[in-house]
C-alpha positions as CSV (number, residue, x, y, z in Angstrom):
1,X,88.5,88.9,135.6
2,X,91.7,88.6,133.5
3,X,92.2,90.5,130.3
4,X,91.8,88.9,126.9
5,X,95.5,89.7,126.0
6,X,98.6,89.8,128.1
7,X,98.9,93.6,128.6
8,X,102.2,93.0,130.5
9,X,103.8,92.1,127.2
10,X,102.6,95.3,125.4
11,X,104.9,98.2,125.1
12,X,103.8,101.8,125.0
13,X,104.9,103.0,121.6
14,X,107.4,105.8,121.7
15,X,106.8,108.9,119.6
16,X,108.7,112.1,118.8
17,X,107.8,115.5,120.2
18,X,105.8,115.1,123.4
19,X,105.1,118.8,123.5
20,X,108.8,119.8,123.9
21,X,110.0,122.7,121.9
22,X,106.6,123.5,120.4
23,X,107.9,127.0,119.7
24,X,110.2,125.4,117.1
25,X,113.2,127.3,118.3
26,X,111.5,130.6,118.8
27,X,111.7,132.4,122.1
28,X,115.0,130.6,122.9
29,X,113.3,127.2,123.2
30,X,114.4,123.8,122.2
31,X,114.4,123.2,118.4
32,X,112.4,120.1,117.9
33,X,113.7,117.9,115.1
34,X,112.1,114.8,116.7
35,X,108.7,115.3,115.1
36,X,108.2,114.9,111.4
37,X,105.9,117.9,110.9
38,X,106.0,120.5,108.1
39,X,108.0,123.4,109.5
40,X,106.1,125.9,107.3
41,X,102.7,125.2,108.7
42,X,100.0,125.5,109.7
43,X,99.1,127.4,106.5
44,X,98.0,131.0,106.8
45,X,94.7,130.4,105.1
46,X,93.8,127.9,107.8
47,X,94.7,130.3,110.6
48,X,92.6,133.0,108.9
49,X,89.6,130.6,108.5
50,X,89.7,129.7,112.2
51,X,89.8,133.4,113.2
52,X,86.9,134.2,110.9
53,X,84.9,131.3,112.2
54,X,85.6,132.3,115.8
55,X,84.6,135.9,115.1
56,X,81.3,134.9,113.4
57,X,80.6,132.4,116.2
58,X,80.1,129.7,113.5
59,X,81.9,127.0,115.3
60,X,80.7,128.3,118.6
61,X,77.2,127.4,117.6
62,X,78.3,123.9,116.5
63,X,79.9,122.8,119.7
64,X,76.5,122.5,121.4
65,X,75.7,119.7,119.0
66,X,77.2,116.2,118.4
67,X,79.5,116.1,115.3
68,X,78.3,114.3,112.3
69,X,79.6,110.8,113.1
70,X,80.0,110.0,109.3
71,X,81.8,113.3,108.6
72,X,79.7,113.5,105.5
73,X,80.9,116.9,104.1
74,X,84.5,116.0,104.6
75,X,84.0,112.5,103.2
76,X,82.4,114.0,100.1
77,X,85.4,116.3,99.6
78,X,87.8,113.4,99.9
79,X,85.8,111.3,97.5
80,X,85.8,114.1,95.0
81,X,89.5,114.6,95.4
82,X,90.2,110.9,94.5
83,X,87.4,110.3,92.1
84,X,85.8,107.5,94.1
85,X,82.5,106.8,95.8
86,X,81.8,108.1,99.3
87,X,81.2,104.5,100.3
88,X,84.9,103.9,99.7
89,X,86.0,106.5,102.2
90,X,86.0,106.6,106.0
91,X,87.1,109.6,108.1
92,X,88.9,109.0,111.4
93,X,90.6,110.6,114.3
94,X,94.0,110.3,112.5
95,X,95.8,107.2,111.3
96,X,96.2,105.9,114.8
97,X,92.5,105.2,115.1
98,X,92.6,103.5,111.7
99,X,95.4,101.2,112.7
100,X,93.3,100.1,115.7
101,X,90.2,99.6,113.5
102,X,92.2,97.5,111.0
103,X,93.5,95.3,113.8
104,X,90.1,94.7,115.3
105,X,88.4,94.1,111.9
106,X,91.0,92.1,110.0
107,X,93.9,90.8,112.1
108,X,93.5,87.0,112.6
109,X,96.7,85.0,113.1
110,X,99.6,87.0,111.7
111,X,100.7,90.6,110.9
112,X,103.6,91.3,108.5
113,X,105.7,94.4,109.0
114,X,109.2,95.6,107.9
115,X,112.0,95.1,110.4
116,X,112.3,98.8,111.2
117,X,109.1,100.7,111.0
118,X,106.4,102.5,112.9
119,X,105.8,100.9,116.3
120,X,102.0,101.1,116.4
121,X,101.6,98.3,113.9
122,X,103.2,95.8,116.1
123,X,101.4,97.1,119.2
124,X,98.0,96.7,117.4
125,X,98.9,93.2,116.3
126,X,100.0,92.2,119.9
127,X,96.7,93.6,121.2
128,X,94.9,91.1,119.0
129,X,97.1,88.2,120.1
130,X,98.6,87.9,116.6
131,X,102.0,86.7,115.6
132,X,104.3,89.4,114.2
133,X,106.5,88.6,111.2
134,X,109.2,91.1,110.7
135,X,110.7,91.2,107.2
136,X,114.4,91.8,106.9
137,X,115.6,95.2,105.6
138,X,119.2,94.8,104.3
139,X,121.0,98.1,104.7
140,X,117.9,99.6,106.3
141,X,116.1,99.4,102.9
142,X,112.7,98.1,102.2
143,X,112.7,95.3,99.7
144,X,109.3,94.7,98.0
145,X,110.3,91.3,96.9
146,X,111.1,90.2,100.4
147,X,107.8,91.6,101.7
148,X,106.0,89.9,98.9
149,X,107.6,86.5,99.6
150,X,106.7,86.7,103.3
151,X,102.9,87.2,102.6
152,X,100.7,84.2,103.4
153,X,96.9,83.7,103.2
154,X,95.0,85.8,105.7
155,X,97.9,88.1,106.6
156,X,97.6,91.8,107.3
157,X,100.6,93.6,105.9
158,X,101.3,97.1,107.3
159,X,103.6,99.1,105.1
160,X,104.5,102.7,105.9
161,X,105.2,104.4,102.5
162,X,107.5,106.3,102.8
163,X,108.7,104.3,105.7
164,X,109.2,105.7,109.2
165,X,112.0,106.0,110.3
166,X,114.1,105.3,107.2
167,X,112.2,107.6,104.8
168,X,112.3,105.1,101.9
169,X,109.4,105.2,99.4
170,X,108.4,102.1,97.4
171,X,107.4,103.3,93.9
172,X,104.9,102.0,91.4
173,X,106.7,98.8,90.4
174,X,107.1,97.7,94.0
175,X,103.6,98.5,94.9
176,X,102.2,96.6,91.9
177,X,104.3,93.6,92.9
178,X,102.9,93.7,96.5
179,X,99.4,94.2,95.3
180,X,99.6,91.2,92.9
181,X,100.9,89.0,95.7
182,X,98.2,90.2,98.2
183,X,95.4,89.4,95.8
184,X,96.9,86.0,94.9
185,X,97.2,84.8,98.5
186,X,94.2,86.9,99.8
187,X,96.2,89.1,102.3
188,X,95.3,92.7,103.2
189,X,97.9,95.2,102.2
190,X,97.6,98.3,104.3
191,X,99.5,101.3,102.9
192,X,100.2,104.0,105.6
193,X,100.8,107.1,103.5
194,X,101.2,109.6,106.4
195,X,104.2,111.2,104.7
196,X,103.4,110.8,101.0
197,X,102.7,114.5,100.5
198,X,106.4,115.1,101.0
199,X,107.4,112.7,98.3
200,X,108.4,114.3,95.0
201,X,106.5,112.5,92.1
202,X,104.7,109.9,94.3
203,X,102.7,107.3,92.5
204,X,98.9,107.7,92.9
205,X,98.4,104.5,94.9
206,X,94.6,105.0,94.9
207,X,94.8,104.0,91.2
208,X,95.4,100.4,92.4
209,X,92.0,100.4,94.1
210,X,89.0,98.9,92.5
211,X,85.5,98.1,93.7
212,X,86.3,94.4,93.4
213,X,89.5,94.2,95.4
214,X,89.3,93.6,99.2
215,X,93.1,93.4,99.4
216,X,94.2,97.0,99.6
217,X,93.6,99.8,102.1
218,X,95.2,103.2,102.0
219,X,95.6,105.3,105.2
220,X,96.1,109.1,104.9
221,X,96.8,111.8,107.5
222,X,96.4,115.6,107.3
223,X,98.5,116.0,110.4
224,X,102.1,116.0,109.0
225,X,101.9,118.2,105.9
226,X,99.6,120.8,107.4
227,X,101.2,120.8,110.9
228,X,98.0,120.2,112.8
229,X,98.9,117.4,115.2
230,X,96.5,118.8,117.8
231,X,93.7,118.2,115.3
232,X,93.1,114.4,115.0
233,X,91.8,113.9,111.5
234,X,92.7,111.3,108.8
235,X,90.9,109.0,106.4
236,X,91.1,105.6,104.6
237,X,90.4,104.7,101.0
238,X,89.4,101.1,100.1
239,X,86.7,99.0,98.6
240,X,83.2,99.4,99.9
241,X,83.4,96.0,101.6
242,X,86.6,96.9,103.5
243,X,85.5,100.4,104.4
244,X,82.1,99.2,105.7
245,X,83.9,97.0,108.2
246,X,85.9,100.0,109.5
247,X,82.8,102.2,109.5
248,X,80.9,99.8,111.7
249,X,83.7,99.4,114.2
250,X,84.6,103.1,114.5
251,X,83.7,104.9,117.7
252,X,80.9,107.4,117.1
253,X,81.8,111.1,117.1
254,X,85.5,110.4,117.2
255,X,86.1,113.2,114.7
256,X,85.2,116.5,116.3
257,X,83.4,119.4,114.7
258,X,86.6,121.4,114.6
259,X,88.6,118.5,113.0
260,X,85.9,118.1,110.3
261,X,85.8,121.8,109.4
262,X,89.6,122.0,109.4
263,X,89.8,118.9,107.1
264,X,87.4,120.5,104.7
265,X,89.5,123.7,104.6
266,X,92.8,122.1,103.9
267,X,91.4,119.8,101.2
268,X,91.1,122.7,98.8
269,X,92.9,124.4,96.0
270,X,94.7,126.5,98.6
271,X,95.7,123.3,100.4
272,X,97.2,121.8,97.2
273,X,99.2,125.0,96.5
274,X,100.5,124.9,100.1
275,X,101.6,121.3,99.7
276,X,103.4,122.1,96.4
277,X,105.2,125.1,97.9
278,X,106.2,123.1,101.0
279,X,107.6,120.3,98.9
280,X,109.8,122.6,96.9
281,X,111.2,124.2,100.1
282,X,111.8,120.8,101.8
283,X,113.6,119.5,98.7
284,X,116.0,122.4,98.7
285,X,116.7,121.9,102.4
286,X,117.3,118.2,101.9
287,X,119.8,118.8,99.2
288,X,121.9,120.9,101.6
289,X,121.5,118.6,104.5
290,X,122.6,115.5,102.5
291,X,125.6,117.3,101.3
292,X,126.7,119.0,104.5
293,X,126.1,116.0,106.8
294,X,127.2,113.4,104.2
295,X,124.1,111.4,104.8
296,X,124.6,108.0,103.1
297,X,121.0,106.8,103.0
298,X,118.7,109.0,100.8
299,X,115.2,109.8,102.2
300,X,112.1,110.4,100.1
301,X,110.3,111.9,103.1
302,X,110.9,115.0,105.3
303,X,113.2,113.2,107.7
304,X,116.4,111.2,107.9
305,X,118.1,108.5,109.9
306,X,121.8,108.9,110.7
307,X,124.2,106.4,112.1
308,X,126.0,108.1,115.0
309,X,127.9,105.0,116.1
310,X,131.1,106.3,114.6
311,X,131.2,108.9,117.3
312,X,131.6,106.2,120.0
313,X,128.2,107.2,121.4
314,X,124.8,105.5,121.3
315,X,121.8,107.2,119.9
316,X,120.5,107.9,123.4
317,X,123.8,109.5,124.4
318,X,123.8,111.7,121.3
319,X,120.2,112.7,121.9
320,X,121.1,113.7,125.5
321,X,124.1,115.7,124.3
322,X,122.0,117.6,121.8
323,X,119.4,118.4,124.4
324,X,122.1,120.2,126.6
325,X,121.5,123.9,126.7
326,X,123.6,125.5,123.9
327,X,125.3,128.9,123.9
328,X,125.1,128.9,120.1
329,X,122.4,131.4,118.8
330,X,120.6,131.5,122.1
331,X,118.9,128.1,121.9
332,X,118.2,125.7,124.7
333,X,119.1,122.6,122.8
334,X,118.1,120.3,119.9
335,X,115.6,117.4,120.2
336,X,116.1,114.4,117.9
337,X,114.6,111.0,117.9
338,X,116.6,108.1,119.5
339,X,115.9,105.2,117.1
340,X,116.5,102.5,119.7
341,X,112.7,101.9,119.9
342,X,112.8,101.1,116.2
343,X,115.6,98.5,116.8
344,X,118.3,100.9,115.6
345,X,120.2,101.9,118.8
346,X,123.1,103.5,116.8
347,X,120.8,105.8,114.8
348,X,119.0,109.1,115.3
349,X,116.1,110.4,113.3
350,X,115.7,114.1,112.6
351,X,113.2,116.0,110.5
352,X,113.8,118.8,108.0
353,X,113.2,122.2,109.6
354,X,113.6,125.8,108.4
355,X,116.9,126.7,106.9
356,X,118.3,128.6,109.9
357,X,117.4,125.7,112.2
358,X,118.9,123.2,109.8
359,X,122.2,125.1,109.8
360,X,122.4,124.9,113.6
361,X,121.8,121.1,113.5
362,X,124.5,120.7,110.8
363,X,127.0,122.7,112.8
364,X,126.3,120.9,116.1
365,X,126.2,117.4,114.7
366,X,129.4,117.8,112.7
367,X,131.2,119.1,115.8
368,X,129.8,116.2,117.9
369,X,130.3,113.3,115.4
370,X,133.6,114.2,113.6
């Protein structure tokens, strides 16, 4: 029995992290700049909630039952947050599950993605046997007008906003242009907003949603901003018709009891305060990093790409050099992302970490590249 698709042509998508340096530089470990997580999380209130629940045996009693496959309590909290109907929300095991559901439910002949972006979009498209149209990014910048011009009837357009790995955010005017085009040609615009909580003054894209449009779907993650990658929880916002397709395709019980309770906890006033405090700290760090590393391309997210080609080394070589054990400040090395898998073999990507860790990165990179 042969498979429906040519799995030999599929590539396993590369990701940052991989468990290395989970101590974030503490205990003389590797400082991990390869994952785009909030360095100030998980929030204390979440840790305290988990301790209290464990002590009261609340969650202990729940693990002997199947989780609510609809995540009804978490769904209600999300709907209240965005002022929409619960029928316009689906809860998932992170954005990765949602990308797969979108592919199964809506990908027909063609998927449109930016030239340099998150690899799971292309992988999901290939799994469905679809053509992948990559839209040019002059100077590694997203151009809404180019993406709009590329849209054809029946397309699924995946757009990471802000984009991974370049960090660029498309603001209101660009989103409205893309939305108008998607409705005109009847394409599905999928906005992956995994990093939007790090964007200062981000446009509330959910305001573009209406009960009548079936051309916009917004994907959200709780992983990045709250530093809970071990807890797979995310959600999608869309019209009832689009959400119903995802809901019917979703694997039952994919969101565990723990993930649902943690999601409910972070979507609170305390969670909003934590996001605001984090954003202020990250913005201060970004100002220093941009100045001290002379980063030419501004990022609206909590990470940067940097062209290391001037050093005469490739990104993979620079990554290997940074991972070498360092005498400086008793650390074993620095982990950054080699952007070759994004189609940028001369670029590395690194996230914003705590100030003392950022200082080490600045010192080491400047000595290596200059």
